[in-house]
VOGUTOR-297293 format. One record per residue (C-alpha): residue in one letter; x, y, z negated. Coordinates in steps of 0.5 Angstrom, whole numbers, padded with zeros to 4 digits, always signed. Each point is the difference from the previous one (the first is absolute). Example, Ala and Ser with C-alpha at 12.3 -4.5 7.8 and 13.67 -1.06 7.14 Angstrom:
# VOGUTOR-297293
A+0025-0009-0016/S+0002+0007+0002/
This chain:
# VOGUTOR-297293
M+0231-0287-0345/K+0003+0007+0000/V-0004+0006+0001/K+0003+0007+0002/R-0004+0006-0001/E+0002+0007+0003/V-0004+0006+0002/W+0000+0000+0008/I-0003+0006+0002/E-0002+0006-0004/S-0007+0003-0001/P+0001+0007+0003/R-0004+0003-0005/K-0005-0001-0005/G-0006-0003+0001/V+0002-0004+0006/A+0002-0008+0001/V+0005-0003+0005/S-0002-0007+0003/G+0006-0002+0005/S+0002-0007+0003/A+0006-0001+0005/Y+0000-0005+0006/Y+0006-0002+0004/C+0000+0002+0007/L+0004-0005+0004/V+0001-0007-0001/D+0008+0000+0000/K+0002+0007-0003/P-0001+0003-0007/K-0004+0006+0003/M-0006+0001-0004/M-0006+0005+0000/Q-0003+0003-0007/L-0007+0002+0000/Y-0003+0004-0006/T-0007+0004-0001/Y-0002+0005-0005/S-0006+0000-0003/S-0004+0004-0006/S-0006-0004+0000/S-0003-0007+0002/D+0000-0003+0007/R+0002+0007+0003/A+0007+0000+0003/D+0002+0008+0000/A+0007-0001+0004/T+0004-0006+0002/Y+0008+0001+0002/R+0005-0005+0003/R+0007+0000+0000/F+0005-0005+0002/S+0006-0004-0003/D+0006-0003+0004/D+0003-0004-0006/N-0006-0004-0002/G-0003+0005-0005/R+0007+0003-0003/S-0002+0007+0003/W-0005+0003+0003/S-0001+0005+0006/K-0004+0007-0001/P-0007-0001-0001/E-0005+0001+0006/L-0007+0002-0001/I-0004-0005+0005/H-0007+0002-0003/T-0004+0004-0004/Y-0007+0001-0001/Y-0004+0006+0004/K-0007+0002+0000/K-0005+0000+0006/G-0007+0003-0001/D-0003-0004-0006/Y+0005-0005+0000/V+0007-0001-0004/I+0004-0004+0005/R+0005-0005-0004/H+0005-0005+0003/H+0003-0006-0004/V+0006-0002+0004/G+0003-0008-0001/P+0001-0005+0000/L+0006-0001+0005/F+0001-0007+0002/L+0006-0002+0004/D-0001-0006+0005/P+0006-0004-0001/E-0001-0004+0006/E-0001+0007+0004/N+0005+0004-0004/R-0006+0005+0001/L-0003+0005-0005/L-0008+0000-0001/L-0002+0006-0004/L-0007+0001-0003/H-0004+0005-0002/L-0007+0002-0003/E-0004+0006+0002/N-0004+0002-0005/P-0005+0006+0001/L-0003+0002-0006/R-0007+0004+0000/R+0002+0006-0005/D+0005-0004-0003/N-0004-0005-0002/V+0003-0007+0000/E-0006-0005+0000/S-0002+0004+0007/G+0006-0003+0003/F-0003-0007-0001/R-0003+0001+0006/A+0005+0004+0004/R+0007-0004-0001/R+0004-0001+0007/I+0006-0004+0000/F+0006+0001+0005/Y+0006-0003+0002/Q+0006+0002+0003/V+0006-0003+0003/S+0008+0001+0000/N+0005-0004+0004/D+0006+0004-0003/G+0000-0001-0008/G-0005+0005-0001/E+0004+0006+0004/T-0006+0001+0004/F-0007-0003+0000/T-0006+0000+0005/P-0006+0004+0000/A-0005-0002-0005/R-0005-0005+0003/P-0007-0002-0004/I+0000-0007-0002/V-0006-0003+0004/E-0002-0007+0001/K+0001-0003+0007/G-0007-0001+0004/K-0005+0004+0003/E-0004+0001-0006/F+0005+0003-0004/S+0002+0008+0001/F+0003+0006-0004/E-0007+0000-0004/H-0001-0007-0001/P+0007-0003-0001/L-0001-0007-0002/K-0005-0005-0002/G-0005+0003-0006/V+0003+0007+0000/F-0004+0006+0003/I+0004+0007-0001/G-0005+0005-0003/K-0003-0006-0004/N+0005-0004-0003/S+0008-0001+0001/A+0006-0004-0001/S+0007+0001-0004/I+0007-0003+0000/G+0000-0005-0005/G+0007-0002+0000/M+0006-0002+0003/P+0000-0003+0007/I+0004-0007+0001/K+0002-0003+0006/T-0003-0007+0000/S+0003-0007+0003/L-0005+0001+0006/H+0004+0006+0002/E-0005+0005-0002/V-0001+0006-0004/L-0004-0001-0006/L-0003+0007-0003/P-0004-0001-0006/L-0006+0005+0000/Y-0006+0002-0005/M-0007+0002+0003/F-0005+0004-0004/V-0007-0005+0001/L-0007+0002+0003/D-0006-0002-0003/D-0006-0002+0005/K-0002+0007+0001/G+0006+0002+0002/E+0002+0004-0006/L+0007-0001-0005/Y-0002-0006-0004/N+0003+0000-0007/P-0005-0004-0005/Y+0003+0002-0006/R+0001+0008+0001/K-0005+0002-0005/K+0005-0004-0005/G+0006+0003+0001/A+0003-0004+0006/Y+0003+0005+0005/T+0000-0004+0006/F-0002-0007+0004/T+0005-0002+0005/Y+0001-0007+0004/V+0007-0002+0003/V+0002-0001+0007/F+0006-0001+0004/L+0002+0002+0006/L+0004-0004+0005/G+0005+0004+0004/K+0004-0003+0007/W+0004+0005+0003/L-0002+0002+0007/S+0007+0004+0001/D+0005+0003-0004/S-0005+0006-0002/E-0007-0003+0000/I-0003-0006-0004/E-0007-0003+0002/W-0004-0002-0007/E-0005-0005-0002/S-0004+0000-0006/S-0001-0006-0005/Q-0005-0003-0003/I-0002+0005-0006/V+0001-0003-0007/K-0005+0001-0005/I-0002-0001-0007/D-0007+0001-0004/P+0000+0006-0004/S-0003-0004-0006/T+0007-0003+0000/S+0004+0006+0002/T-0003+0007-0001/R+0004+0004+0005/G+0001-0006+0005/L+0007-0001+0003/T+0005+0005+0001/E+0008+0001+0001/P+0001-0007+0003/T+0007-0002+0000/V+0002-0006+0004/A+0006-0005+0001/E+0002-0006+0004/L+0001-0006-0004/D+0006-0005+0001/D-0004-0005+0004/R+0000+0006+0005/R-0007-0002+0002/T-0004+0003-0006/L-0001+0007-0001/L-0001+0002-0008/C-0004+0007-0001/I-0001+0003-0007/C-0006+0006-0001/R-0001+0004-0005/G-0007-0001-0003/S-0004+0004-0006/N-0004-0001-0006/S-0002+0008+0000/G-0007+0001-0002/A+0000-0007-0003/P+0005-0001-0005/H-0003-0007-0002/L+0003-0003+0007/P+0007-0002+0000/G+0005+0004+0003/Y+0004-0004+0005/K+0004+0001+0007/W-0003-0005+0005/M+0003-0004+0005/T-0002-0003+0007/L+0004-0004+0005/S+0001+0000+0007/K+0002-0006+0004/D-0001+0003+0007/G+0005+0006+0000/G-0005+0004-0004/R-0006+0000+0005/T-0005-0004-0005/W+0001+0000-0008/S-0002-0005-0005/E-0005+0002-0005/V+0003+0005-0006/K+0001-0003-0007/P+0004+0003-0006/L+0007+0000+0000/R+0003-0005-0006/Y+0006-0002-0003/S+0003-0006+0004/D-0002-0004-0006/G-0007+0002+0001/G+0000+0005-0006/E-0004+0006+0001/L+0003+0007+0002/Y-0002+0007-0002/S+0002+0006+0005/P-0003+0007+0000/S-0003+0003+0007/S+0006+0002+0002/L+0005-0001+0006/S+0005-0006+0000/R+0005-0003+0005/L+0003-0006+0003/I+0007+0000+0002/R+0004-0006+0003/H+0007+0001-0002/S+0006-0003+0003/N+0001-0005-0005/G-0006-0004+0003/R-0005+0002-0006/L-0006+0004+0001/Y-0001+0005-0005/W-0006+0004-0003/I+0000+0007-0003/A-0006+0002-0004/N-0003+0002-0006/I-0002-0006-0005/T-0004+0001-0006/S+0000-0005-0006/H-0008+0002-0001/N-0005+0001+0005/P+0001+0007+0003/K-0005+0006+0001/G-0001+0002+0007/N+0007+0003+0002/S+0002+0000-0007/P+0006-0001-0003/R+0005+0001+0006/Y+0005-0003-0005/P+0004-0004+0000/L+0003-0001+0007/V+0003-0007+0001/I+0003-0004+0005/A-0001-0007+0001/E+0001-0006+0004/I-0005-0003+0004/D-0001-0008+0000/E-0001-0001+0007/K-0002-0007+0000/E-0005+0001-0006/V-0001+0007+0003/G+0000+0003-0007/V+0004+0005-0004/K+0006-0004-0004/R-0002+0002-0007/D+0007-0001-0002/S+0003+0004+0005/V-0004+0007-0002/R+0005+0006-0002/V-0002+0007-0002/I+0003+0005+0004/D-0003+0006-0004/T-0005+0001-0005/R-0003+0006-0004/R+0005+0002-0005/R-0001+0003-0007/G-0003+0006+0000/E-0003+0000+0007/S-0007+0000+0002/E-0005-0006+0001/F-0002+0003+0006/L+0008-0001+0003/Q+0000-0003+0007/L+0005-0004+0003/S-0003-0001+0007/N-0001+0002+0007/F+0008-0002+0001/G+0004-0002+0006/V+0005-0006+0000/Y+0006-0002+0004/E+0006-0005-0001/D+0007+0004+0001/R+0003-0004+0005/E+0007+0001-0003/T-0001-0002-0007/N-0007-0004+0001/E-0003+0003-0006/I-0007+0002+0001/V-0002+0008-0001/V-0006+0002-0002/T-0002+0008+0000/L-0006+0003-0002/A-0003+0007-0004/R+0000-0002-0007/L-0007+0003-0001/F-0003+0003-0006/P+0005-0002-0006/K-0002+0007-0003/G-0008-0001+0001/P-0004+0000+0006/K+0000+0007+0001/D+0007+0001+0002/W+0002-0002+0007/T+0007+0002-0001/A+0004-0007+0002/P+0007-0001+0003/C+0000-0006+0005/V+0004-0005-0004/K+0004-0006+0002/Y+0001-0006-0003/T+0006-0005+0003/I-0002-0007-0002/T+0006-0005-0001/L-0003-0007+0001/N+0003-0006-0004/D+0001-0005+0006/
């Protein structure tokens, strides 16, 4: 495997991190959209820009500001834009974004107030429909109660990962939701020990009603005991296995506040298109061996060579909460044993001499280049000089696989 690393988008000034992703806009043309965000603190998007390429990402149009934060009374309203999903059957784009109202710009206040919206484009991203809130079908659901288990003002849900189109011809959108206790308050049993959140995973199954509207239905909620993962399950990534009947979901877990627990990613399977899911269990190597991973994002991607790859942070020892978020690796999934092929693990990037132990190689975008079949990973290479300096360009890794 060969990896080419280059700066993709420069930081505009000191103290600003740039995270970005690129997406194809049409099934049969090399047109792409790039979305990138400036941030200067955790979980707060300051500004999001968009630009286009008609030549497979070789050159880009002038950036267009599409969202920035604004104040409304006691609240700072921030928008997290993306992902952008190209429905391969409809040649239609689905753009998701999260509205995040933060009281006095406090991130935790948003756990009760986040709302998910979607827009549709039928012309390769040139125009989009007005934003629609995602509300599950059924008379009991509304803007304030958008899906099972979510009541805005008490809790909310967030976009968990990239949607896919299943063999049942449905859009499957991974989410995670903040959990309520029996008293209707946010549930976080390890909060006093430092656990930031507690969430479960849920999926929305979408059917196109027209060229601009989707009917949504939620799945069974995927749960885990906090004594096993102190922050629950979050940031799910999903793919259909090669039998075209089984869906694999890999979720981020955590041992934050309980470092004696093993730090795992957790997996669950569905045999009915994502409506119901098996009991979660640790993701392991396909030989049965233990696989350690910090509490961080991971992504599954089906390559044109037919193989299913997983991009994640894997550590040689038990992690502690979110750390360390390096190395960043790519590995192949064994689709029969449903595990990671140990001998396929390859390092994309890792901490280098003189860099801080707080380095983060996470929160990345990924796509397959249609012309070269290389896998492209893009991320803000955060904190190489320490956790107080948010200056970080968006780095592009071009991965040439050895087939």
